[in-house]
C-alpha atoms as a printed R data frame, in Angstrom:
    type eleno elety resid chain resno       x       y      z
1   ATOM     1    CA   UNK     A     1 101.746 -46.024  0.512
2   ATOM     2    CA   UNK     A     2 100.982 -47.524  3.965
3   ATOM     3    CA   UNK     A     3 104.390 -46.393  5.249
4   ATOM     4    CA   UNK     A     4 103.762 -42.793  4.100
5   ATOM     5    CA   UNK     A     5 100.331 -42.781  5.777
6   ATOM     6    CA   UNK     A     6 101.812 -44.040  9.047
7   ATOM     7    CA   UNK     A     7 104.550 -41.417  8.856
8   ATOM     8    CA   UNK     A     8 101.943 -38.709  8.258
9   ATOM     9    CA   UNK     A     9  99.911 -39.801 11.298
10  ATOM    10    CA   UNK     A    10 103.026 -39.841 13.503
11  ATOM    11    CA   UNK     A    11 103.912 -36.318 12.380
12  ATOM    12    CA   UNK     A    12 100.392 -35.047 13.086
13  ATOM    13    CA   UNK     A    13 100.439 -36.650 16.575
14  ATOM    14    CA   UNK     A    14 103.829 -35.098 17.328
15  ATOM    15    CA   UNK     A    15 102.659 -31.654 16.239
16  ATOM    16    CA   UNK     A    16  99.491 -31.989 18.342
17  ATOM    17    CA   UNK     A    17 101.433 -33.002 21.447
18  ATOM    18    CA   UNK     A    18 103.930 -30.195 20.950
19  ATOM    19    CA   UNK     A    19 101.082 -27.724 20.524
20  ATOM    20    CA   UNK     A    20  99.373 -28.974 23.680
21  ATOM    21    CA   UNK     A    21 102.620 -28.736 25.653
22  ATOM    22    CA   UNK     A    22 103.226 -25.203 24.398
23  ATOM    23    CA   UNK     A    23  99.697 -24.156 25.296
24  ATOM    24    CA   UNK     A    24 100.076 -25.633 28.775
25  ATOM    25    CA   UNK     A    25 103.325 -23.675 29.289
26  ATOM    26    CA   UNK     A    26 101.542 -20.468 28.302
27  ATOM    27    CA   UNK     A    27  98.749 -21.145 30.775
28  ATOM    28    CA   UNK     A    28 101.190 -21.854 33.601
29  ATOM    29    CA   UNK     A    29 103.101 -18.663 32.801
30  ATOM    30    CA   UNK     A    30  99.937 -16.650 33.481
31  ATOM    31    CA   UNK     A    31  99.782 -17.762 37.128
32  ATOM    32    CA   UNK     A    32 100.309 -14.734 39.381
33  ATOM    33    CA   UNK     A    33 100.601 -14.119 43.107
34  ATOM    34    CA   UNK     A    34  97.116 -12.586 43.149
35  ATOM    35    CA   UNK     A    35  95.648 -15.706 41.507
36  ATOM    36    CA   UNK     A    36  97.391 -17.928 44.037
37  ATOM    37    CA   UNK     A    37  96.020 -15.797 46.882
38  ATOM    38    CA   UNK     A    38  92.482 -16.038 45.495
39  ATOM    39    CA   UNK     A    39  92.902 -19.793 45.082
40  ATOM    40    CA   UNK     A    40  93.981 -20.226 48.712
41  ATOM    41    CA   UNK     A    41  91.024 -18.122 49.875
42  ATOM    42    CA   UNK     A    42  88.604 -20.212 47.811
43  ATOM    43    CA   UNK     A    43  90.050 -23.484 49.156
44  ATOM    44    CA   UNK     A    44  89.827 -22.260 52.752
45  ATOM    45    CA   UNK     A    45  86.294 -20.953 52.175
46  ATOM    46    CA   UNK     A    46  85.202 -24.252 50.613
47  ATOM    47    CA   UNK     A    47  86.721 -26.229 53.493
48  ATOM    48    CA   UNK     A    48  85.016 -24.049 56.117
49  ATOM    49    CA   UNK     A    49  81.735 -24.206 54.197
50  ATOM    50    CA   UNK     A    50  81.814 -28.011 54.169
51  ATOM    51    CA   UNK     A    51  82.538 -28.092 57.923
52  ATOM    52    CA   UNK     A    52  79.750 -25.595 58.620
53  ATOM    53    CA   UNK     A    53  77.228 -27.495 56.473
54  ATOM    54    CA   UNK     A    54  78.147 -30.768 58.171
55  ATOM    55    CA   UNK     A    55  77.745 -29.281 61.664
56  ATOM    56    CA   UNK     A    56  74.453 -27.565 60.788
57  ATOM    57    CA   UNK     A    57  72.949 -30.679 59.223
58  ATOM    58    CA   UNK     A    58  74.031 -32.885 62.138
59  ATOM    59    CA   UNK     A    59  72.746 -30.329 64.659
60  ATOM    60    CA   UNK     A    60  69.420 -29.868 62.886
61  ATOM    61    CA   UNK     A    61  68.860 -33.593 62.244
62  ATOM    62    CA   UNK     A    62  69.113 -34.334 65.969
63  ATOM    63    CA   UNK     A    63  66.437 -31.748 66.807
64  ATOM    64    CA   UNK     A    64  63.673 -32.646 64.381
65  ATOM    65    CA   UNK     A    65  61.172 -35.482 64.664
66  ATOM    66    CA   UNK     A    66  62.833 -38.884 64.597
67  ATOM    67    CA   UNK     A    67  61.349 -39.937 61.243
68  ATOM    68    CA   UNK     A    68  63.003 -36.930 59.525
69  ATOM    69    CA   UNK     A    69  66.487 -37.461 60.959
70  ATOM    70    CA   UNK     A    70  67.872 -39.789 58.299
71  ATOM    71    CA   UNK     A    71  66.381 -37.807 55.400
72  ATOM    72    CA   UNK     A    72  68.157 -34.663 56.581
73  ATOM    73    CA   UNK     A    73  71.474 -36.443 57.208
74  ATOM    74    CA   UNK     A    74  71.352 -38.118 53.808
75  ATOM    75    CA   UNK     A    75  71.394 -34.692 52.116
76  ATOM    76    CA   UNK     A    76  74.937 -34.054 53.422
77  ATOM    77    CA   UNK     A    77  76.840 -35.722 50.519
78  ATOM    78    CA   UNK     A    78  74.802 -33.686 47.992
79  ATOM    79    CA   UNK     A    79  75.624 -30.326 49.606
80  ATOM    80    CA   UNK     A    80  79.282 -31.305 50.036
81  ATOM    81    CA   UNK     A    81  79.450 -32.216 46.333
82  ATOM    82    CA   UNK     A    82  77.861 -28.877 45.358
83  ATOM    83    CA   UNK     A    83  80.428 -26.884 47.369
84  ATOM    84    CA   UNK     A    84  83.425 -28.879 46.090
85  ATOM    85    CA   UNK     A    85  82.222 -28.761 42.473
86  ATOM    86    CA   UNK     A    86  81.770 -24.992 42.650
87  ATOM    87    CA   UNK     A    87  85.231 -24.553 44.177
88  ATOM    88    CA   UNK     A    88  86.926 -26.768 41.558
89  ATOM    89    CA   UNK     A    89  85.118 -25.000 38.692
90  ATOM    90    CA   UNK     A    90  86.187 -21.587 40.032
91  ATOM    91    CA   UNK     A    91  89.822 -22.675 40.394
92  ATOM    92    CA   UNK     A    92  89.952 -24.150 36.902
93  ATOM    93    CA   UNK     A    93  88.485 -20.997 35.423
94  ATOM    94    CA   UNK     A    94  90.854 -18.845 37.490
95  ATOM    95    CA   UNK     A    95  94.041 -20.555 36.331
96  ATOM    96    CA   UNK     A    96  93.134 -21.982 32.946
97  ATOM    97    CA   UNK     A    97  90.434 -19.639 31.636
98  ATOM    98    CA   UNK     A    98  88.074 -22.407 30.586
99  ATOM    99    CA   UNK     A    99  87.762 -21.828 26.868
100 ATOM   100    CA   UNK     A   100  87.417 -24.701 24.420
101 ATOM   101    CA   UNK     A   101  91.069 -24.570 23.304
102 ATOM   102    CA   UNK     A   102  92.398 -24.381 26.850
103 ATOM   103    CA   UNK     A   103  90.313 -27.326 27.975
104 ATOM   104    CA   UNK     A   104  91.506 -29.477 25.072
105 ATOM   105    CA   UNK     A   105  95.130 -28.508 25.696
106 ATOM   106    CA   UNK     A   106  94.958 -29.213 29.402
107 ATOM   107    CA   UNK     A   107  92.829 -32.351 29.469
108 ATOM   108    CA   UNK     A   108  95.469 -34.760 28.147
109 ATOM   109    CA   UNK     A   109  98.231 -33.569 30.445
110 ATOM   110    CA   UNK     A   110  96.052 -33.546 33.568
111 ATOM   111    CA   UNK     A   111  94.436 -36.898 32.783
112 ATOM   112    CA   UNK     A   112  97.771 -38.686 32.396
113 ATOM   113    CA   UNK     A   113  99.265 -37.063 35.518
114 ATOM   114    CA   UNK     A   114  96.253 -37.798 37.716
115 ATOM   115    CA   UNK     A   115  95.862 -41.275 36.281
116 ATOM   116    CA   UNK     A   116  99.306 -42.346 37.489
117 ATOM   117    CA   UNK     A   117  99.545 -40.291 40.680
118 ATOM   118    CA   UNK     A   118  96.026 -40.731 42.080
119 ATOM   119    CA   UNK     A   119  94.738 -43.969 40.576
120 ATOM   120    CA   UNK     A   120  93.253 -45.363 43.802
121 ATOM   121    CA   UNK     A   121  92.022 -41.957 44.949
122 ATOM   122    CA   UNK     A   122  90.311 -41.316 41.592
123 ATOM   123    CA   UNK     A   123  88.712 -44.772 41.752
124 ATOM   124    CA   UNK     A   124  87.292 -43.973 45.205
125 ATOM   125    CA   UNK     A   125  85.973 -40.573 44.095
126 ATOM   126    CA   UNK     A   126  84.266 -42.064 41.029
127 ATOM   127    CA   UNK     A   127  82.789 -44.864 43.152
128 ATOM   128    CA   UNK     A   128  81.533 -42.258 45.647
129 ATOM   129    CA   UNK     A   129  79.767 -40.327 42.882
130 ATOM   130    CA   UNK     A   130  78.180 -43.519 41.564
131 ATOM   131    CA   UNK     A   131  77.101 -44.448 45.098
132 ATOM   132    CA   UNK     A   132  75.258 -41.118 45.364
133 ATOM   133    CA   UNK     A   133  72.926 -42.262 42.595
134 ATOM   134    CA   UNK     A   134  72.795 -46.031 43.146
135 ATOM   135    CA   UNK     A   135  72.624 -45.548 46.949
136 ATOM   136    CA   UNK     A   136  74.022 -48.877 48.214
137 ATOM   137    CA   UNK     A   137  74.496 -46.937 51.465
138 ATOM   138    CA   UNK     A   138  73.664 -43.508 52.866
139 ATOM   139    CA   UNK     A   139  74.384 -41.523 56.007
140 ATOM   140    CA   UNK     A   140  72.526 -43.155 58.892
141 ATOM   141    CA   UNK     A   141  72.457 -46.636 57.329
142 ATOM   142    CA   UNK     A   142  73.748 -49.581 59.314
143 ATOM   143    CA   UNK     A   143  75.915 -51.627 56.986
144 ATOM   144    CA   UNK     A   144  78.335 -54.529 57.018
145 ATOM   145    CA   UNK     A   145  81.245 -54.320 54.589
146 ATOM   146    CA   UNK     A   146  84.208 -56.643 54.861
147 ATOM   147    CA   UNK     A   147  84.845 -57.344 58.540
148 ATOM   148    CA   UNK     A   148  83.200 -54.133 59.761
149 ATOM   149    CA   UNK     A   149  79.647 -53.401 60.871
150 ATOM   150    CA   UNK     A   150  78.188 -50.146 62.121
151 ATOM   151    CA   UNK     A   151  76.376 -46.901 61.351
152 ATOM   152    CA   UNK     A   152  77.541 -44.551 58.592
153 ATOM   153    CA   UNK     A   153  78.181 -41.229 60.331
154 ATOM   154    CA   UNK     A   154  80.122 -39.499 57.536
155 ATOM   155    CA   UNK     A   155  80.131 -39.519 53.729
156 ATOM   156    CA   UNK     A   156  83.245 -37.936 52.233
157 ATOM   157    CA   UNK     A   157  84.655 -37.485 48.769
158 ATOM   158    CA   UNK     A   158  86.998 -40.483 49.170
159 ATOM   159    CA   UNK     A   159  85.138 -42.743 51.575
160 ATOM   160    CA   UNK     A   160  82.652 -43.237 54.374
161 ATOM   161    CA   UNK     A   161  83.147 -43.131 58.149
162 ATOM   162    CA   UNK     A   162  81.629 -46.087 59.964
163 ATOM   163    CA   UNK     A   163  80.970 -46.052 63.716
164 ATOM   164    CA   UNK     A   164  81.157 -49.614 65.051
165 ATOM   165    CA   UNK     A   165  79.282 -50.998 68.103
166 ATOM   166    CA   UNK     A   166  82.590 -50.679 70.024
167 ATOM   167    CA   UNK     A   167  82.526 -46.922 69.252
168 ATOM   168    CA   UNK     A   168  85.473 -47.125 66.861
169 ATOM   169    CA   UNK     A   169  85.479 -44.862 63.805
170 ATOM   170    CA   UNK     A   170  86.495 -46.783 60.670
171 ATOM   171    CA   UNK     A   171  87.171 -45.064 57.330
172 ATOM   172    CA   UNK     A   172  86.324 -47.209 54.302
173 ATOM   173    CA   UNK     A   173  87.089 -46.021 50.728
174 ATOM   174    CA   UNK     A   174  84.192 -45.935 48.280
175 ATOM   175    CA   UNK     A   175  86.002 -48.176 45.780
176 ATOM   176    CA   UNK     A   176  85.224 -51.145 48.047
177 ATOM   177    CA   UNK     A   177  81.842 -51.258 46.291
178 ATOM   178    CA   UNK     A   178  83.675 -52.707 43.248
179 ATOM   179    CA   UNK     A   179  84.990 -55.737 45.152
180 ATOM   180    CA   UNK     A   180  83.157 -56.163 48.495
181 ATOM   181    CA   UNK     A   181  79.548 -57.268 49.124
182 ATOM   182    CA   UNK     A   182  77.620 -54.686 51.157
183 ATOM   183    CA   UNK     A   183  74.893 -55.701 53.601
184 ATOM   184    CA   UNK     A   184  72.527 -52.830 54.493
185 ATOM   185    CA   UNK     A   185  70.252 -53.360 57.502
186 ATOM   186    CA   UNK     A   186  67.876 -50.424 57.065
187 ATOM   187    CA   UNK     A   187  68.534 -48.975 53.551
188 ATOM   188    CA   UNK     A   188  67.579 -45.399 54.385
189 ATOM   189    CA   UNK     A   189  64.772 -46.302 56.775
190 ATOM   190    CA   UNK     A   190  64.636 -45.557 60.481
191 ATOM   191    CA   UNK     A   191  64.024 -49.162 61.522
192 ATOM   192    CA   UNK     A   192  66.318 -52.170 61.096
193 ATOM   193    CA   UNK     A   193  65.436 -55.760 61.890
194 ATOM   194    CA   UNK     A   194  67.096 -57.229 64.972
195 ATOM   195    CA   UNK     A   195  67.510 -61.005 65.278
196 ATOM   196    CA   UNK     A   196  67.845 -62.200 68.880
197 ATOM   197    CA   UNK     A   197  68.866 -65.825 69.384
198 ATOM   198    CA   UNK     A   198  67.859 -68.070 72.304
199 ATOM   199    CA   UNK     A   199  69.374 -71.531 72.822
200 ATOM   200    CA   UNK     A   200  67.224 -73.996 74.779
201 ATOM   201    CA   UNK     A   201  67.114 -77.705 75.560
202 ATOM   202    CA   UNK     A   202  65.251 -80.052 73.191
203 ATOM   203    CA   UNK     A   203  62.728 -80.991 75.871
204 ATOM   204    CA   UNK     A   204  61.455 -77.419 76.158
205 ATOM   205    CA   UNK     A   205  57.779 -76.622 75.509
206 ATOM   206    CA   UNK     A   206  58.006 -74.910 72.100
207 ATOM   207    CA   UNK     A   207  54.514 -73.407 72.216
208 ATOM   208    CA   UNK     A   208  55.216 -71.865 75.597
209 ATOM   209    CA   UNK     A   209  58.533 -70.418 74.411
210 ATOM   210    CA   UNK     A   210  56.879 -68.909 71.315
211 ATOM   211    CA   UNK     A   211  54.227 -67.305 73.497
212 ATOM   212    CA   UNK     A   212  56.869 -65.842 75.840
213 ATOM   213    CA   UNK     A   213  59.017 -64.459 73.027
214 ATOM   214    CA   UNK     A   214  56.060 -62.798 71.287
215 ATOM   215    CA   UNK     A   215  54.862 -61.272 74.558
216 ATOM   216    CA   UNK     A   216  58.344 -59.942 75.418
217 ATOM   217    CA   UNK     A   217  58.716 -58.355 71.977
218 ATOM   218    CA   UNK     A   218  55.255 -56.796 71.957
219 ATOM   219    CA   UNK     A   219  55.675 -55.301 75.428
220 ATOM   220    CA   UNK     A   220  59.155 -53.820 74.920
221 ATOM   221    CA   UNK     A   221  59.196 -50.019 74.940
222 ATOM   222    CA   UNK     A   222  61.645 -50.077 72.004
223 ATOM   223    CA   UNK     A   223  59.578 -52.254 69.624
224 ATOM   224    CA   UNK     A   224  58.092 -50.772 66.451
225 ATOM   225    CA   UNK     A   225  54.647 -52.385 66.614
226 ATOM   226    CA   UNK     A   226  53.750 -51.355 63.058
227 ATOM   227    CA   UNK     A   227  56.271 -53.882 61.700
228 ATOM   228    CA   UNK     A   228  55.984 -57.682 61.914
229 ATOM   229    CA   UNK     A   229  57.292 -59.751 64.807
230 ATOM   230    CA   UNK     A   230  58.121 -63.388 64.139
231 ATOM   231    CA   UNK     A   231  59.936 -66.321 65.696
232 ATOM   232    CA   UNK     A   232  61.831 -68.941 63.695
233 ATOM   233    CA   UNK     A   233  62.587 -72.315 65.298
234 ATOM   234    CA   UNK     A   234  65.492 -74.519 64.215
235 ATOM   235    CA   UNK     A   235  66.214 -77.990 65.550
236 ATOM   236    CA   UNK     A   236  69.928 -78.605 66.164
237 ATOM   237    CA   UNK     A   237  71.900 -81.693 67.286
238 ATOM   238    CA   UNK     A   238  72.589 -80.008 70.630
239 ATOM   239    CA   UNK     A   239  69.086 -78.522 71.234
240 ATOM   240    CA   UNK     A   240  66.601 -75.993 69.855
241 ATOM   241    CA   UNK     A   241  67.432 -72.568 68.474
242 ATOM   242    CA   UNK     A   242  64.818 -69.792 68.618
243 ATOM   243    CA   UNK     A   243  65.317 -66.635 66.503
244 ATOM   244    CA   UNK     A   244  63.175 -63.681 67.549
245 ATOM   245    CA   UNK     A   245  62.886 -61.233 64.624
246 ATOM   246    CA   UNK     A   246  61.577 -57.769 65.438
247 ATOM   247    CA   UNK     A   247  62.243 -54.079 64.802
248 ATOM   248    CA   UNK     A   248  63.215 -51.285 67.194
249 ATOM   249    CA   UNK     A   249  61.649 -47.874 66.534
250 ATOM   250    CA   UNK     A   250  65.134 -46.476 65.914
251 ATOM   251    CA   UNK     A   251  67.975 -48.535 64.400
252 ATOM   252    CA   UNK     A   252  70.365 -46.742 66.746
253 ATOM   253    CA   UNK     A   253  68.794 -48.659 69.630
254 ATOM   254    CA   UNK     A   254  69.698 -52.033 68.103
255 ATOM   255    CA   UNK     A   255  71.907 -53.276 70.945
256 ATOM   256    CA   UNK     A   256  69.949 -51.609 73.765
257 ATOM   257    CA   UNK     A   257  66.829 -53.217 72.322
258 ATOM   258    CA   UNK     A   258  68.470 -56.638 72.068
259 ATOM   259    CA   UNK     A   259  69.698 -56.365 75.661
260 ATOM   260    CA   UNK     A   260  66.196 -55.484 76.839
261 ATOM   261    CA   UNK     A   261  64.723 -58.505 75.041
262 ATOM   262    CA   UNK     A   262  67.327 -60.924 76.435
263 ATOM   263    CA   UNK     A   263  67.094 -59.570 79.998
264 ATOM   264    CA   UNK     A   264  63.300 -59.779 80.192
265 ATOM   265    CA   UNK     A   265  63.106 -63.130 78.397
266 ATOM   266    CA   UNK     A   266  65.664 -64.825 80.642
267 ATOM   267    CA   UNK     A   267  63.821 -63.532 83.703
268 ATOM   268    CA   UNK     A   268  60.672 -65.351 82.504
269 ATOM   269    CA   UNK     A   269  62.637 -68.447 81.470
270 ATOM   270    CA   UNK     A   270  64.005 -68.669 85.010
271 ATOM   271    CA   UNK     A   271  60.460 -68.888 86.409
272 ATOM   272    CA   UNK     A   272  59.798 -71.968 84.277
273 ATOM   273    CA   UNK     A   273  63.213 -73.530 85.027
274 ATOM   274    CA   UNK     A   274  64.114 -73.834 81.373
275 ATOM   275    CA   UNK     A   275  67.438 -75.602 80.840
276 ATOM   276    CA   UNK     A   276  70.128 -74.441 78.423
277 ATOM   277    CA   UNK     A   277  72.200 -76.778 76.228
278 ATOM   278    CA   UNK     A   278  75.961 -76.717 75.677
279 ATOM   279    CA   UNK     A   279  76.254 -74.947 72.316
280 ATOM   280    CA   UNK     A   280  79.345 -75.400 70.102
281 ATOM   281    CA   UNK     A   281  81.427 -72.208 69.692
282 ATOM   282    CA   UNK     A   282  81.079 -72.322 65.912
283 ATOM   283    CA   UNK     A   283  77.284 -72.229 66.276
284 ATOM   284    CA   UNK     A   284  77.227 -69.150 68.538
285 ATOM   285    CA   UNK     A   285  79.551 -67.229 66.212
286 ATOM   286    CA   UNK     A   286  77.442 -67.823 63.110
């Protein structure tokens, strides 16, 4: 009895697969030159639309008030997804006439083909869609992922484009969110904390140094005074480490801001003849 049941199931599966294959052949036979022409036009139109939207959003975001810039840029992935979804839906309906039977016949064949041919690409696309909702990063965020740190300047279907402090453009696939920890400095906000380190001799007057660092931070033209400014002191075998934690008004100014703090602080340190210790290389790189 069990053998007959197994044989029956195998026969049903074979008939279903043969029916699906036959239906797929019929759908492919209906492809005409006019349909191909319309498909090419839709693809070109979608591509140009995405480019135009990206240029308009970038242009507009740089001309509004600073606090609105990131909000406008972060809408780019949504509009790109809308355009691409509309284009894909039109193409599927054009070639496969999206009825219930056609969808069922086509789904198995397409799923198997795409699963083998575009496994990594599909993983990145799915991760990108999930990232739209979970938002581990957005356009304008300053993130560290793997060995790369910088500002997200582009959010594509497959990955993000990261502009590093050395002005290199790095493309990182979205599927890295499955395996790599992501450090986000500003998480959609305009400000990002900057930690500036100062290495001084153990004999230094700590109270005086704290006073200088606070004054330098509060008087910098880049400092966001609405956010806290603090100094953390750590005693090391080779001397004393001071960490000045403060926020620039715009995360883009991170390195200009840090340079301004160091330049003005060292100028004051020189007046007091502060001495600097010999710091191990491993300490400065941490």
